[in-house]
N, CA, C and O atoms as CSV, one atom per row, in Angstrom:
chain,resi,resn,atom,element,x,y,z
A,1,UNK,N,N,21.986,-13.703,0.694
A,1,UNK,CA,C,21.300,-12.698,-0.098
A,1,UNK,C,C,22.315,-12.100,-1.067
A,1,UNK,O,O,23.464,-11.853,-0.699
A,2,UNK,N,N,21.898,-11.877,-2.271
A,2,UNK,CA,C,22.788,-11.291,-3.264
A,2,UNK,C,C,22.905,-9.797,-3.044
A,2,UNK,O,O,22.117,-9.194,-2.316
A,3,UNK,N,N,23.897,-9.215,-3.682
A,3,UNK,CA,C,24.082,-7.767,-3.554
A,3,UNK,C,C,22.872,-7.016,-4.075
A,3,UNK,O,O,22.448,-6.024,-3.481
A,4,UNK,N,N,22.308,-7.490,-5.193
A,4,UNK,CA,C,21.139,-6.798,-5.746
A,4,UNK,C,C,19.941,-6.946,-4.818
A,4,UNK,O,O,19.132,-6.026,-4.701
A,5,UNK,N,N,19.820,-8.105,-4.151
A,5,UNK,CA,C,18.743,-8.293,-3.184
A,5,UNK,C,C,18.892,-7.374,-1.994
A,5,UNK,O,O,17.909,-6.831,-1.491
A,6,UNK,N,N,20.117,-7.199,-1.545
A,6,UNK,CA,C,20.377,-6.289,-0.424
A,6,UNK,C,C,20.075,-4.855,-0.821
A,6,UNK,O,O,19.512,-4.096,-0.031
A,7,UNK,N,N,20.446,-4.474,-2.048
A,7,UNK,CA,C,20.160,-3.120,-2.535
A,7,UNK,C,C,18.663,-2.873,-2.622
A,7,UNK,O,O,18.179,-1.807,-2.242
A,8,UNK,N,N,17.933,-3.861,-3.122
A,8,UNK,CA,C,16.481,-3.723,-3.242
A,8,UNK,C,C,15.840,-3.608,-1.864
A,8,UNK,O,O,14.912,-2.823,-1.672
A,9,UNK,N,N,16.336,-4.393,-0.901
A,9,UNK,CA,C,15.803,-4.346,0.456
A,9,UNK,C,C,16.061,-2.982,1.082
A,9,UNK,O,O,15.183,-2.422,1.738
A,10,UNK,N,N,17.258,-2.447,0.883
A,10,UNK,CA,C,17.604,-1.133,1.430
A,10,UNK,C,C,16.746,-0.041,0.791
A,10,UNK,O,O,16.292,0.881,1.469
A,11,UNK,N,N,16.531,-0.157,-0.516
A,11,UNK,CA,C,15.705,0.834,-1.214
A,11,UNK,C,C,14.265,0.772,-0.731
A,11,UNK,O,O,13.618,1.806,-0.566
A,12,UNK,N,N,13.766,-0.422,-0.507
A,12,UNK,CA,C,12.396,-0.587,-0.015
A,12,UNK,C,C,12.262,0.006,1.386
A,12,UNK,O,O,11.275,0.676,1.690
A,13,UNK,N,N,13.253,-0.239,2.232
A,13,UNK,CA,C,13.233,0.309,3.592
A,13,UNK,C,C,13.258,1.841,3.535
A,13,UNK,O,O,12.537,2.505,4.278
A,14,UNK,N,N,14.090,2.393,2.650
A,14,UNK,CA,C,14.191,3.839,2.527
A,14,UNK,C,C,12.863,4.437,2.049
A,14,UNK,O,O,12.424,5.461,2.573
A,15,UNK,N,N,12.225,3.808,1.066
A,15,UNK,CA,C,10.940,4.299,0.568
A,15,UNK,C,C,9.910,4.271,1.686
A,15,UNK,O,O,9.159,5.232,1.854
A,16,UNK,N,N,9.862,3.192,2.448
A,16,UNK,CA,C,8.910,3.087,3.548
A,16,UNK,C,C,9.183,4.148,4.600
A,16,UNK,O,O,8.254,4.758,5.131
A,17,UNK,N,N,10.450,4.368,4.900
A,17,UNK,CA,C,10.831,5.370,5.895
A,17,UNK,C,C,10.409,6.764,5.441
A,17,UNK,O,O,9.888,7.544,6.238
A,18,UNK,N,N,10.628,7.080,4.180
A,18,UNK,CA,C,10.266,8.403,3.666
A,18,UNK,C,C,8.759,8.591,3.617
A,18,UNK,O,O,8.253,9.670,3.925
A,19,UNK,N,N,8.043,7.543,3.232
A,19,UNK,CA,C,6.590,7.639,3.063
A,19,UNK,C,C,5.845,7.578,4.397
A,19,UNK,O,O,4.903,8.339,4.620
A,20,UNK,N,N,6.261,6.684,5.272
A,20,UNK,CA,C,5.521,6.438,6.507
A,20,UNK,C,C,6.147,7.061,7.746
A,20,UNK,O,O,5.544,7.039,8.819
A,21,UNK,N,N,7.335,7.611,7.616
A,21,UNK,CA,C,8.013,8.194,8.762
A,21,UNK,C,C,8.927,7.187,9.425
A,21,UNK,O,O,8.954,6.019,9.037
A,22,UNK,N,N,9.668,7.623,10.413
A,22,UNK,CA,C,10.665,6.744,11.037
A,22,UNK,C,C,10.077,5.650,11.925
A,22,UNK,O,O,10.737,4.636,12.153
A,23,UNK,N,N,8.868,5.824,12.428
A,23,UNK,CA,C,8.274,4.844,13.337
A,23,UNK,C,C,6.827,4.547,12.927
A,23,UNK,O,O,5.892,4.965,13.610
A,24,UNK,N,N,6.640,3.828,11.817
A,24,UNK,CA,C,5.274,3.560,11.372
A,24,UNK,C,C,4.565,2.582,12.298
A,24,UNK,O,O,5.177,1.674,12.861
A,25,UNK,N,N,3.282,2.787,12.439
A,25,UNK,CA,C,2.469,1.866,13.228
A,25,UNK,C,C,2.027,0.716,12.341
A,25,UNK,O,O,2.119,0.797,11.116
A,26,UNK,N,N,1.552,-0.342,12.952
A,26,UNK,CA,C,1.045,-1.463,12.161
A,26,UNK,C,C,-0.167,-1.025,11.343
A,26,UNK,O,O,-0.367,-1.507,10.228
A,27,UNK,N,N,-0.966,-0.128,11.881
A,27,UNK,CA,C,-2.121,0.383,11.142
A,27,UNK,C,C,-1.677,1.151,9.899
A,27,UNK,O,O,-2.254,0.985,8.825
A,28,UNK,N,N,-0.649,1.995,10.045
A,28,UNK,CA,C,-0.139,2.748,8.899
A,28,UNK,C,C,0.418,1.811,7.836
A,28,UNK,O,O,0.204,2.024,6.643
A,29,UNK,N,N,1.128,0.776,8.265
A,29,UNK,CA,C,1.671,-0.192,7.311
A,29,UNK,C,C,0.559,-0.928,6.584
A,29,UNK,O,O,0.631,-1.130,5.372
A,30,UNK,N,N,-0.466,-1.329,7.319
A,30,UNK,CA,C,-1.595,-2.052,6.694
A,30,UNK,C,C,-2.337,-1.132,5.733
A,30,UNK,O,O,-2.668,-1.546,4.622
A,31,UNK,N,N,-2.602,0.095,6.136
A,31,UNK,CA,C,-3.294,1.029,5.253
A,31,UNK,C,C,-2.491,1.298,3.985
A,31,UNK,O,O,-3.053,1.384,2.893
A,32,UNK,N,N,-1.173,1.432,4.134
A,32,UNK,CA,C,-0.314,1.630,2.975
A,32,UNK,C,C,-0.410,0.433,2.038
A,32,UNK,O,O,-0.511,0.596,0.822
A,33,UNK,N,N,-0.379,-0.749,2.599
A,33,UNK,CA,C,-0.476,-1.980,1.787
A,33,UNK,C,C,-1.836,-2.067,1.100
A,33,UNK,O,O,-1.915,-2.438,-0.071
A,34,UNK,N,N,-2.899,-1.731,1.813
A,34,UNK,CA,C,-4.236,-1.750,1.221
A,34,UNK,C,C,-4.347,-0.755,0.061
A,34,UNK,O,O,-4.908,-1.078,-0.986
A,35,UNK,N,N,-3.816,0.437,0.249
A,35,UNK,CA,C,-3.863,1.436,-0.827
A,35,UNK,C,C,-3.081,0.981,-2.050
A,35,UNK,O,O,-3.533,1.148,-3.183
A,36,UNK,N,N,-1.913,0.410,-1.819
A,36,UNK,CA,C,-1.101,-0.060,-2.952
A,36,UNK,C,C,-1.771,-1.224,-3.670
A,36,UNK,O,O,-1.710,-1.310,-4.896
A,37,UNK,N,N,-2.399,-2.104,-2.934
A,37,UNK,CA,C,-3.102,-3.219,-3.568
A,37,UNK,C,C,-4.346,-2.731,-4.295
A,37,UNK,O,O,-4.692,-3.264,-5.349
A,38,UNK,N,N,-5.023,-1.724,-3.748
A,38,UNK,CA,C,-6.182,-1.142,-4.437
A,38,UNK,C,C,-5.754,-0.554,-5.772
A,38,UNK,O,O,-6.478,-0.674,-6.760
A,39,UNK,N,N,-4.586,0.080,-5.816
A,39,UNK,CA,C,-4.052,0.606,-7.071
A,39,UNK,C,C,-3.737,-0.524,-8.033
A,39,UNK,O,O,-4.076,-0.444,-9.214
A,40,UNK,N,N,-3.098,-1.568,-7.548
A,40,UNK,CA,C,-2.716,-2.695,-8.395
A,40,UNK,C,C,-3.936,-3.437,-8.932
A,40,UNK,O,O,-3.902,-3.982,-10.035
A,41,UNK,N,N,-5.010,-3.456,-8.151
A,41,UNK,CA,C,-6.232,-4.158,-8.543
A,41,UNK,C,C,-7.168,-3.264,-9.347
A,41,UNK,O,O,-8.284,-3.668,-9.672
A,42,UNK,N,N,-6.726,-2.065,-9.665
A,42,UNK,CA,C,-7.556,-1.094,-10.402
A,42,UNK,C,C,-8.908,-0.868,-9.741
A,42,UNK,O,O,-9.929,-0.728,-10.414
A,43,UNK,N,N,-8.899,-0.834,-8.413
A,43,UNK,CA,C,-10.117,-0.526,-7.674
A,43,UNK,C,C,-11.097,-1.677,-7.554
A,43,UNK,O,O,-12.277,-1.443,-7.290
A,44,UNK,N,N,-10.652,-2.912,-7.739
A,44,UNK,CA,C,-11.528,-4.082,-7.659
A,44,UNK,C,C,-11.848,-4.383,-6.187
A,44,UNK,O,O,-11.028,-4.954,-5.468
A,45,UNK,N,N,-13.043,-3.993,-5.759
A,45,UNK,CA,C,-13.471,-4.133,-4.360
A,45,UNK,C,C,-13.488,-5.596,-3.930
A,45,UNK,O,O,-13.053,-5.926,-2.827
A,46,UNK,N,N,-13.985,-6.465,-4.792
A,46,UNK,CA,C,-14.080,-7.886,-4.442
A,46,UNK,C,C,-12.691,-8.501,-4.240
A,46,UNK,O,O,-12.476,-9.261,-3.296
A,47,UNK,N,N,-11.766,-8.171,-5.120
A,47,UNK,CA,C,-10.394,-8.695,-4.994
A,47,UNK,C,C,-9.746,-8.195,-3.712
A,47,UNK,O,O,-9.103,-8.966,-2.999
A,48,UNK,N,N,-9.909,-6.919,-3.419
A,48,UNK,CA,C,-9.321,-6.331,-2.225
A,48,UNK,C,C,-9.909,-6.960,-0.960
A,48,UNK,O,O,-9.187,-7.263,-0.011
A,49,UNK,N,N,-11.219,-7.150,-0.963
A,49,UNK,CA,C,-11.869,-7.772,0.187
A,49,UNK,C,C,-11.424,-9.199,0.411
A,49,UNK,O,O,-11.194,-9.612,1.548
A,50,UNK,N,N,-11.301,-9.959,-0.671
A,50,UNK,CA,C,-10.871,-11.347,-0.561
A,50,UNK,C,C,-9.428,-11.477,-0.102
A,50,UNK,O,O,-9.094,-12.377,0.668
A,51,UNK,N,N,-8.587,-10.592,-0.568
A,51,UNK,CA,C,-7.167,-10.644,-0.230
A,51,UNK,C,C,-6.906,-10.292,1.228
A,51,UNK,O,O,-6.070,-10.915,1.883
A,52,UNK,N,N,-7.624,-9.290,1.737
A,52,UNK,CA,C,-7.366,-8.811,3.096
A,52,UNK,C,C,-8.432,-9.230,4.112
A,52,UNK,O,O,-8.283,-8.975,5.307
A,53,UNK,N,N,-9.494,-9.865,3.646
A,53,UNK,CA,C,-10.542,-10.280,4.572
A,53,UNK,C,C,-11.310,-9.104,5.161
A,53,UNK,O,O,-11.678,-9.114,6.335
A,54,UNK,N,N,-11.545,-8.087,4.329
A,54,UNK,CA,C,-12.273,-6.899,4.791
A,54,UNK,C,C,-13.631,-6.850,4.100
A,54,UNK,O,O,-13.843,-7.491,3.071
A,55,UNK,N,N,-14.531,-6.090,4.675
A,55,UNK,CA,C,-15.879,-5.981,4.125
A,55,UNK,C,C,-15.861,-5.158,2.834
A,55,UNK,O,O,-14.927,-4.389,2.603
A,56,UNK,N,N,-16.881,-5.315,1.996
A,56,UNK,CA,C,-16.967,-4.495,0.786
A,56,UNK,C,C,-16.975,-2.998,1.110
A,56,UNK,O,O,-16.409,-2.197,0.367
A,57,UNK,N,N,-17.610,-2.630,2.206
A,57,UNK,CA,C,-17.652,-1.218,2.599
A,57,UNK,C,C,-16.242,-0.677,2.871
A,57,UNK,O,O,-15.888,0.410,2.414
A,58,UNK,N,N,-15.451,-1.442,3.614
A,58,UNK,CA,C,-14.079,-1.032,3.909
A,58,UNK,C,C,-13.240,-1.003,2.640
A,58,UNK,O,O,-12.461,-0.074,2.430
A,59,UNK,N,N,-13.395,-2.013,1.794
A,59,UNK,CA,C,-12.648,-2.057,0.532
A,59,UNK,C,C,-12.986,-0.845,-0.338
A,59,UNK,O,O,-12.100,-0.263,-0.964
A,60,UNK,N,N,-14.253,-0.467,-0.376
A,60,UNK,CA,C,-14.675,0.709,-1.165
A,60,UNK,C,C,-14.033,1.989,-0.628
A,60,UNK,O,O,-13.689,2.889,-1.395
A,61,UNK,N,N,-13.876,2.061,0.687
A,61,UNK,CA,C,-13.236,3.238,1.274
A,61,UNK,C,C,-11.824,3.430,0.710
A,61,UNK,O,O,-11.397,4.556,0.454
A,62,UNK,N,N,-11.117,2.334,0.522
A,62,UNK,CA,C,-9.763,2.420,-0.028
A,62,UNK,C,C,-9.785,2.657,-1.535
A,62,UNK,O,O,-8.967,3.421,-2.046
A,63,UNK,N,N,-10.693,2.025,-2.246
A,63,UNK,CA,C,-10.712,2.193,-3.703
A,63,UNK,C,C,-11.216,3.578,-4.104
A,63,UNK,O,O,-10.871,4.059,-5.184
A,64,UNK,N,N,-12.010,4.222,-3.281
A,64,UNK,CA,C,-12.512,5.558,-3.603
A,64,UNK,C,C,-11.433,6.628,-3.492
A,64,UNK,O,O,-11.624,7.752,-3.958
A,65,UNK,N,N,-10.315,6.294,-2.886
A,65,UNK,CA,C,-9.230,7.270,-2.749
A,65,UNK,C,C,-8.264,7.240,-3.925
A,65,UNK,O,O,-7.329,8.041,-3.959
A,66,UNK,N,N,-8.454,6.353,-4.881
A,66,UNK,CA,C,-7.476,6.161,-5.952
A,66,UNK,C,C,-7.238,7.410,-6.793
A,66,UNK,O,O,-6.137,7.581,-7.315
A,67,UNK,N,N,-8.207,8.268,-6.941
A,67,UNK,CA,C,-8.030,9.475,-7.732
A,67,UNK,C,C,-7.424,10.643,-6.971
A,67,UNK,O,O,-7.196,11.707,-7.546
A,68,UNK,N,N,-7.163,10.455,-5.692
A,68,UNK,CA,C,-6.638,11.544,-4.873
A,68,UNK,C,C,-5.255,11.960,-5.358
A,68,UNK,O,O,-4.413,11.095,-5.600
A,69,UNK,N,N,-4.995,13.263,-5.508
A,69,UNK,CA,C,-3.715,13.744,-6.035
A,69,UNK,C,C,-2.491,13.321,-5.212
A,69,UNK,O,O,-1.404,13.174,-5.771
A,70,UNK,N,N,-2.643,13.126,-3.915
A,70,UNK,CA,C,-1.505,12.720,-3.085
A,70,UNK,C,C,-1.053,11.293,-3.379
A,70,UNK,O,O,0.058,10.906,-3.016
A,71,UNK,N,N,-1.910,10.507,-4.037
A,71,UNK,CA,C,-1.561,9.119,-4.337
A,71,UNK,C,C,-1.031,8.934,-5.757
A,71,UNK,O,O,-0.703,7.818,-6.160
A,72,UNK,N,N,-0.949,10.012,-6.502
A,72,UNK,CA,C,-0.454,9.936,-7.886
A,72,UNK,C,C,1.065,9.943,-7.882
A,72,UNK,O,O,1.695,10.698,-7.141
A,73,UNK,N,N,1.636,9.103,-8.710
A,73,UNK,CA,C,3.089,9.040,-8.841
A,73,UNK,C,C,3.531,10.018,-9.929
A,73,UNK,O,O,2.869,10.159,-10.958
A,74,UNK,N,N,4.672,10.699,-9.687
A,74,UNK,CA,C,5.155,11.655,-10.699
A,74,UNK,C,C,5.618,10.972,-11.970
A,74,UNK,O,O,6.049,11.642,-12.909
């Protein structure tokens, strides 16, 4: 692994630790991933469902949170 790869890995671990706490559960990790993908997909329910194998109802639950102030980046 290159030095820049190691730095990126450490930064990613630090971000996850700060956001999810020191001992995240698999559910918390999955929910975090779903929320981030919902943001990247601009709320596309079909794309989110296909990617994670979830129902449209579940995908909508994640896409409906996109406007929440806690999910906005400074």
